[in-house]
C-alpha positions in Angstrom: -26.2 65.7 -23.0 -23.3 65.2 -25.4 -20.5 67.7 -25.4 -20.3 69.7 -28.6 -17.6 72.0 -29.8 -18.6 75.6 -29.7 -17.8 77.8 -32.7 -15.8 81.0 -32.4 -17.5 83.5 -30.1 -19.1 86.5 -31.8 -18.3 88.7 -28.7 -15.6 88.3 -26.1 -14.9 90.4 -23.0 -13.4 89.6 -19.6 -16.9 89.1 -18.2 -18.9 87.3 -20.9 -18.5 85.3 -24.2 -21.4 85.1 -26.7 -21.8 82.3 -29.2 -24.2 81.7 -32.1 -25.1 78.1 -32.7 -26.8 77.4 -36.0 -28.7 74.2 -35.5 -30.1 74.9 -32.1 -33.3 76.0 -30.6 -34.0 79.7 -30.5 -33.8 79.7 -26.7 -31.1 81.5 -24.7 -28.6 79.2 -22.9 -26.6 80.7 -20.1 -23.5 78.8 -19.0 -22.1 79.5 -15.6 -19.2 77.5 -14.3 -19.5 76.0 -10.8 -15.8 76.3 -10.6 -16.1 80.1 -10.6 -19.3 80.5 -8.7 -19.5 78.0 -5.9 -23.0 78.9 -4.5 -26.1 78.1 -6.5 -27.6 81.3 -5.1 -25.0 83.4 -7.0 -25.3 81.4 -10.2 -29.1 81.7 -10.1 -28.8 85.5 -9.4 -26.7 86.0 -12.5 -29.0 83.9 -14.7 -32.0 86.0 -13.5 -30.2 89.2 -14.1 -29.2 88.2 -17.7 -32.7 87.0 -18.5 -34.2 90.2 -17.2 -31.8 92.3 -19.3 -32.8 90.3 -22.4 -36.5 90.7 -21.6 -36.4 94.5 -20.8 -34.3 95.4 -23.8 -36.1 93.0 -26.2 -32.9 91.2 -27.2 -34.5 87.8 -27.6 -34.9 88.4 -31.4 -31.2 88.6 -31.9 -29.0 85.6 -32.9 -27.7 84.8 -29.5 -27.9 81.2 -28.3 -25.1 80.6 -25.8 -23.8 83.1 -23.3 -20.9 82.1 -21.0 -20.3 84.1 -17.8 -17.0 84.6 -16.0 -16.0 85.6 -12.5 -15.7 89.4 -12.9 -19.3 89.6 -14.0 -20.5 89.3 -10.4 -18.6 92.5 -9.5 -20.6 94.5 -12.0 -23.7 96.4 -11.0 -27.0 95.6 -12.7 -26.7 98.8 -14.9 -23.1 98.0 -15.9 -24.0 94.4 -16.7 -27.0 95.5 -18.7 -24.9 98.0 -20.7 -22.3 95.4 -21.5 -24.8 92.7 -22.6 -26.7 95.2 -24.8 -23.5 96.4 -26.4 -22.3 92.8 -27.0 -25.6 91.6 -28.5 -26.2 94.6 -30.7 -22.7 94.6 -32.1 
């Protein structure tokens, strides 16, 4: 996979960054750094939580393609994370 430059994020917080990529598939890509989250178990947990938030709140129809997660995200409860993701995507 070739590295590509990401455009400016459409939402930025200390926990997540959201990007919109124009010529990309309509699927959601979740990027979690191995540097911040050493265990695959924690990376997979975060990915499952984010996918579940998108599924329950029906956010798949919005123009979000790339979501980057940072270290403080793991400290959030599921409800706090859900609220922040919904706020970010709907803004």
